[in-house]
NUPA-319267 format. One line per 3 residues: for each residue x, y, z of N, C-alpha, C, CB. Coordinates in steps of 0.05 Angstrom, whole numbers, padded with zeros to 5 digits. Glycine has a CB too. Example, Ala and Ser with C-alpha at 12.3 -4.5 7.8 and 13.67 -1.06 7.14 Angstrom:
% residues 2
00264/-00114/00156/00246/-00090/00156/00264/-00066/00156/00226/-00089/00181 | 00257/-00045/00142/00273/-00021/00143/00258/00001/00157/00282/-00012/00114
END
This chain:
% residues 116
-02480/00363/01147/-02507/00375/01141/-02504/00392/01116/-02518/00392/01165 | -02526/00386/01099/-02528/00401/01073/-02542/00428/01078/-02545/00383/01052 | -02530/00447/01065/-02541/00474/01066/-02539/00489/01039/-02528/00490/01088
-02560/00498/01029/-02562/00515/01003/-02570/00542/01009/-02582/00503/00983 | -02552/00562/01002/-02558/00590/01008/-02558/00605/00980/-02536/00602/01028 | -02581/00615/00973/-02585/00630/00948/-02578/00659/00955/-02614/00628/00936
-02568/00674/00933/-02563/00703/00934/-02565/00715/00907/-02536/00709/00945 | -02566/00741/00906/-02564/00753/00878/-02589/00766/00871/-02557/00733/00857 | -02613/00761/00886/-02639/00773/00878/-02639/00802/00883/-02661/00760/00891
-02656/00817/00866/-02655/00845/00869/-02680/00855/00855/-02628/00857/00857 | -02685/00883/00856/-02703/00895/00840/-02692/00907/00814/-02716/00915/00855 | -02702/00899/00793/-02691/00908/00767/-02714/00916/00749/-02674/00886/00753
-02708/00931/00728/-02726/00940/00709/-02731/00919/00687/-02717/00966/00698 | -02752/00919/00673/-02756/00900/00650/-02734/00905/00630/-02785/00904/00637 | -02725/00881/00623/-02701/00881/00602/-02675/00880/00616/-02702/00907/00584
-02673/00880/00643/-02649/00879/00657/-02640/00851/00663/-02652/00894/00682 | -02618/00848/00675/-02604/00824/00681/-02597/00818/00709/-02580/00823/00666 | -02596/00794/00718/-02587/00788/00745/-02573/00761/00742/-02612/00787/00767
-02554/00755/00761/-02542/00730/00764/-02546/00720/00791/-02513/00732/00758 | -02561/00697/00795/-02566/00687/00820/-02545/00664/00827/-02596/00676/00821 | -02539/00662/00852/-02519/00641/00861/-02533/00624/00882/-02491/00655/00875
-02525/00599/00882/-02534/00580/00904/-02509/00566/00915/-02556/00559/00894 | -02500/00574/00938/-02475/00563/00949/-02482/00539/00966/-02460/00584/00967 | -02469/00517/00960/-02476/00491/00972/-02456/00485/00991/-02479/00469/00952
-02462/00475/01014/-02443/00462/01032/-02455/00435/01041/-02438/00481/01057 | -02435/00418/01049/-02444/00389/01056/-02452/00372/01035/-02466/00389/01075 | -02445/00379/01009/-02452/00363/00988/-02427/00359/00972/-02475/00374/00973
-02424/00336/00959/-02402/00332/00940/-02413/00337/00911/-02389/00302/00944 | -02404/00358/00901/-02416/00368/00876/-02417/00346/00854/-02400/00393/00865 | -02396/00331/00854/-02392/00311/00831/-02411/00286/00836/-02360/00300/00830
-02425/00284/00859/-02443/00264/00865/-02472/00273/00863/-02436/00252/00891 | -02476/00300/00858/-02504/00309/00858/-02515/00302/00830/-02505/00340/00864 | -02538/00288/00828/-02548/00279/00803/-02561/00301/00788/-02567/00257/00807
-02572/00319/00799/-02585/00343/00785/-02587/00366/00804/-02614/00335/00776 | -02585/00388/00793/-02586/00415/00807/-02606/00432/00792/-02557/00430/00808 | -02626/00441/00806/-02647/00455/00796/-02652/00484/00806/-02670/00440/00800
-02664/00500/00790/-02673/00525/00799/-02704/00525/00796/-02659/00549/00784 | -02719/00533/00817/-02747/00536/00816/-02753/00565/00826/-02761/00514/00834 | -02779/00573/00818/-02788/00600/00828/-02816/00598/00838/-02786/00622/00806
-02822/00614/00858/-02847/00613/00870/-02859/00641/00873/-02844/00600/00897 | -02880/00647/00857/-02895/00671/00861/-02914/00670/00884/-02910/00676/00837 | -02921/00695/00895/-02937/00695/00920/-02963/00678/00916/-02946/00726/00927
-02968/00662/00934/-02992/00645/00937/-02993/00623/00918/-03017/00661/00932 | -02970/00617/00905/-02970/00594/00885/-02947/00574/00894/-02964/00605/00854 | -02950/00551/00881/-02930/00529/00885/-02904/00536/00869/-02943/00500/00876
-02881/00525/00878/-02858/00530/00863/-02860/00517/00835/-02835/00521/00877 | -02849/00530/00815/-02849/00520/00788/-02821/00516/00777/-02865/00539/00771 | -02817/00495/00760/-02790/00491/00750/-02780/00513/00732/-02789/00466/00736
-02754/00519/00735/-02742/00541/00717/-02721/00528/00700/-02729/00565/00734 | -02701/00515/00713/-02678/00504/00699/-02665/00483/00713/-02659/00524/00693 | -02651/00464/00699/-02639/00440/00710/-02610/00437/00698/-02656/00414/00703
-02593/00430/00714/-02567/00421/00705/-02562/00392/00714/-02544/00439/00716 | -02564/00374/00697/-02564/00345/00703/-02536/00332/00697/-02587/00331/00687 | -02525/00318/00716/-02499/00308/00712/-02499/00289/00689/-02489/00295/00737
-02482/00294/00670/-02479/00279/00645/-02502/00279/00627/-02474/00252/00651 | -02520/00296/00633/-02544/00298/00613/-02550/00326/00605/-02569/00286/00625 | -02537/00345/00613/-02538/00372/00602/-02559/00388/00617/-02544/00371/00572
-02568/00409/00603/-02585/00430/00616/-02613/00428/00604/-02574/00460/00613 | -02633/00437/00621/-02661/00438/00611/-02672/00464/00623/-02679/00410/00621 | -02693/00475/00607/-02705/00500/00616/-02734/00498/00610/-02692/00526/00602
-02748/00513/00629/-02777/00518/00623/-02780/00534/00598/-02791/00533/00648 | -02802/00529/00583/-02805/00544/00559/-02805/00575/00563/-02829/00534/00546 | -02815/00582/00586/-02818/00609/00591/-02793/00626/00594/-02834/00612/00612
-02770/00610/00599/-02745/00623/00604/-02723/00616/00584/-02735/00617/00630 | -02732/00596/00565/-02712/00588/00545/-02701/00609/00528/-02722/00569/00528 | -02676/00611/00526/-02665/00633/00509/-02657/00657/00525/-02685/00641/00489
-02666/00660/00548/-02662/00683/00565/-02645/00677/00592/-02690/00694/00574 | -02649/00651/00601/-02636/00643/00624/-02614/00623/00619/-02655/00634/00643 | -02594/00621/00635/-02573/00601/00631/-02564/00590/00659/-02548/00613/00615
-02566/00565/00662/-02556/00552/00688/-02530/00542/00682/-02574/00528/00699 | -02513/00544/00704/-02484/00534/00703/-02476/00527/00732/-02464/00557/00691 | -02453/00516/00735/-02442/00508/00761/-02412/00511/00762/-02449/00479/00767
-02402/00519/00784/-02375/00519/00790/-02369/00498/00812/-02365/00547/00797 | -02359/00476/00803/-02354/00452/00822/-02332/00460/00842/-02344/00425/00806 | -02312/00475/00834/-02291/00483/00851/-02300/00498/00876/-02272/00499/00835
-02322/00514/00870/-02333/00532/00890/-02360/00521/00902/-02338/00561/00878 | -02367/00498/00893/-02394/00486/00902/-02417/00507/00898/-02394/00477/00933 | -02418/00520/00875/-02438/00540/00871/-02453/00536/00845/-02425/00568/00872
-02479/00538/00847/-02496/00538/00822/-02505/00567/00816/-02522/00519/00826 | -02507/00570/00789/-02513/00597/00782/-02538/00599/00762/-02488/00610/00768 | -02551/00619/00763/-02572/00625/00743/-02569/00653/00729/-02600/00624/00756
-02560/00654/00705/-02557/00679/00692/-02583/00687/00680/-02536/00678/00671 | -02595/00707/00685/-02622/00716/00677/-02620/00742/00661/-02639/00720/00701 | -02627/00741/00636/-02624/00764/00619/-02652/00770/00607/-02603/00760/00597
-02658/00795/00598/-02683/00802/00585/-02705/00795/00604/-02686/00788/00558 | -02703/00806/00629/-02722/00798/00649/-02749/00813/00643/-02711/00804/00677 | -02770/00799/00651/-02798/00808/00647/-02812/00810/00674/-02813/00787/00629
-02834/00825/00677/-02848/00827/00702/-02858/00800/00712/-02871/00846/00701 | -02864/00783/00691/-02874/00755/00701/-02851/00737/00712/-02889/00738/00677 | -02828/00747/00711/-02805/00732/00723/-02804/00737/00754/-02779/00740/00710
-02820/00757/00763/-02818/00764/00791/-02827/00740/00809/-02835/00789/00796 | -02809/00732/00826/-02816/00709/00844/-02793/00705/00863/-02821/00681/00827 | -02796/00688/00882/-02773/00679/00898/-02762/00656/00884/-02781/00670/00927
-02734/00658/00880/-02720/00637/00864/-02707/00618/00885/-02697/00652/00845 | -02710/00591/00882/-02699/00572/00898/-02681/00553/00886/-02718/00558/00911 | -02660/00542/00898/-02645/00520/00885/-02651/00497/00898/-02616/00524/00884
-02649/00475/00885/-02656/00448/00895/-02633/00429/00884/-02686/00439/00886 | -02625/00410/00902/-02605/00392/00894/-02613/00362/00903/-02578/00401/00907 | -02607/00343/00887/-02614/00316/00894/-02586/00300/00895/-02636/00303/00871
-02582/00289/00917/-02557/00271/00923/-02565/00247/00938/-02534/00286/00940 | -02556/00224/00928/-02560/00198/00941/-02590/00195/00952/-02538/00195/00965 | -02609/00202/00936/-02635/00197/00944/-02648/00218/00963/-02636/00170/00957
-02633/00239/00969/-02645/00258/00984/-02645/00284/00968/-02631/00260/01011 | -02667/00300/00975/-02671/00325/00961/-02668/00350/00981/-02700/00325/00948 | -02654/00370/00973/-02648/00392/00989/-02657/00419/00976/-02619/00393/00996
-02668/00437/00990/-02678/00462/00981/-02664/00484/00996/-02709/00464/00984 | -02658/00507/00983/-02651/00531/00995/-02674/00547/01004/-02635/00545/00977 | -02670/00569/01017/-02690/00588/01028/-02701/00606/01006/-02678/00605/01052
-02685/00612/00986/-02694/00628/00965/-02685/00657/00965/-02723/00628/00966 | -02685/00669/00943/-02677/00698/00940/-02697/00712/00921/-02647/00702/00927 | -02705/00737/00930/-02726/00752/00916/-02717/00765/00890/-02737/00773/00936
-02731/00760/00869/-02726/00775/00845/-02753/00789/00838/-02716/00757/00823 | -02750/00817/00835/-02774/00833/00827/-02766/00848/00803/-02783/00853/00849 | -02782/00846/00783/-02779/00860/00756/-02801/00879/00754/-02780/00841/00730
-02792/00904/00752/-02812/00927/00749/-02818/00931/00720/-02800/00954/00761 | -02842/00939/00714/-02850/00946/00686/-02846/00976/00679/-02880/00939/00681
END
């Protein structure tokens, strides 16, 4: 059974940094075609933040490019999102998503709040 568990969310001030983690169980990291971070503001649909695609590299939403970095540790089956220079508009629940063998899996999310 696949399980994704995010952690690392917190309340920070504008300009601060956070590192989010997404611990994956029940997946074979080497077979995951792509691993994404999304975020969901209250009352809105999730929006794409960053992607780590196997053999294709990384992709970012324009709003976070240059501030956020996505990476993975295959030995620990963990996906990361390093977030720097945080802004109030980055406030949201951050969710990780993984695609493997035609199936899509989501975590429950971790809350990031950036105060002005």
